[in-house]
N, C-alpha and C positions, 0 to 999 in steps of 0.2 A: 532511415538514418539514425544511427545511435546518438543518444544525447548524453551529456555529462550528468552524473547523479550528484546532487548536493549532499554534503556530509554535515551531520550535526556537529557543533551547533551552527545553525544558519537561521537568521530571523524568518526567512520565507517558510521554513518548516513549521513554524509556530503560529502561522496566520491562518484564519478561517478563509476558505475559498468561496468565491462567488458562484452561484448557480449558472449553468450554461443556458443562456436565453434561447439560443438558436443553434442548431447543428450546421456547421459550415464545412466546406471541404478542408479548410485549414485545420479544424478540430479533428477531422477524420485522419488527416496526415499525422497530426500530433499523436493520436491513438496508435496508429501503425508504428510510428517512431518509438513510442513507449513500449509496445510489445517487443520490438526488436531489441531495445535497450534491456528490458527485463530478461528475455531469454539469454542474451549475451552475458549478463552479469555473473552467474545465472541466479534468477530469483523466481518466485511464484506470484508476485504481485508488485505493482508499482502505481503510485499516485502522482498526478500532475505536479503538485508542489515539489516533489522530489527531483523534477527536472526544471524547476524554477517557474512553472506556470501555475498561477493561482486560480484555476478553474476546477469545478467539481467533476473530475474525470479520473477513473481508475481502470487499470487492466489487471487481469489475473488469469492464471492457469495452474491449477493444482494437480492436474493429471500426472500420474507417475509413469513417465515413459520407460523407465527401467523395469517396470512391472507390466509392460506391454499395453498400457492405456494409451488411447488415441489423444493427441493434444486437444485441448478444449479452451482456446483463448476466448476470454470474455472481455468486452469493452463496455464500460458502464458510465453513462453520463448522468449526473445528478442522482447517484445512488442514495438510497436511504433505507435504514432498517425499519420495517413496519412492526415487527414483533420478535422477541427473543424468548427462548425456553427458560424455564426455571432451572432445568438441569444445566449444570456447568461442566466445562471441560478445561483442562490445563494443558497448554502446549508450550514447548520451549520455542519462543519467538525470536526472530532475528529481523534485521532490516537492512536494505541496501544502502540506506543513509547512515547506518551505524554498523559498519563492516566488522565482522568477526566478533560481535558481541551478542550473547544470547541470554535469555532469562525466561523463566516460567511466568506465564500470564494466564489468569483465569478469566474466561468469557462465557457467555451463553453457548451451549453445545449446538443449538439449532436456531437459525434466524430466517425470517421471511424478509426478502429484500425486493425493493421496487427500483427500477432504473429505466432510462431511455437507451435503447441499443443504437448502433451506429446508423441505422436507418430512421431514427426518430420514433421508433415504435416503443410504447410503454410495455415493459416486461415485469413480471414478478416471478420469483422462484424461492423455494425453501432450500437452504444450504445447511449441511450437517458436517460435524467433525472439522477436518483441516480446512475445507472450503469455507465453513462458517467463520472459523478463526481468521482466515486470510481476508475475507471480505470485510469483517469488522475492523481488522488492523488497517486496511487501506482506507476505509471510510473515516477512521480516526484521523488519518493524515489530512483529510479534507477539512477537518475541524481544528487543525493545528495541534493534534495530540500524537505523541510518539509512544511506542510500547514501553519505553523506560519511564514514562509518566505514571505507570502502574506500580513501579517498584518503590521500595523504601528509599528515603532521601540519600542515605549514604551510598547505596549501590548505584543510584542514578548519578550522583556527583562523580563517583569513581569512573563510570563509563564516559561521562561528559569530558572528564580530564583526559582520558585515553584518546578520545576523538579530537580534542584540541591539539594534543601532541601529534597525532596522525596528520592533521591538516598542516601543522608547522613543518613536519618532515616532507610532506608532498610539495609544499610551497618552495622548500629549499632544493628539492630534486630537479 
């Protein structure tokens, strides 16, 4: 089931999320709903707070279907970055909660991430390039941080004002 995506500014997007104590069928359904919502948007990542749930859960899939890559949906409960490379990467990031706004953000190029999969199994993997950027972006959401928080104050305020205007227009529609 597709879920509505919260638009910045929304106080839920700025809250730190609680760890998931136990995997339940309800959380697995939430993960499936989030994947459906992400693919439909379309996006490459989505965090639970973006659909109004303050749990440490993210979904992502950075496989490029237009280049013949097989879909690789990942569901991560309680993800955390164990280590990041000294080498940095700059990507133009966007966010489903900040539609049609993009900015360059610098992050570690390679990260080691640990998480529980949907079966409750502890997994670790090294992510590089776009995957590394995406997983860091989504984990930031779990800590109440948005990609615009990396920007200079003026640019951040400008984007926030655009989002406030967008929310007013949508409310009137």
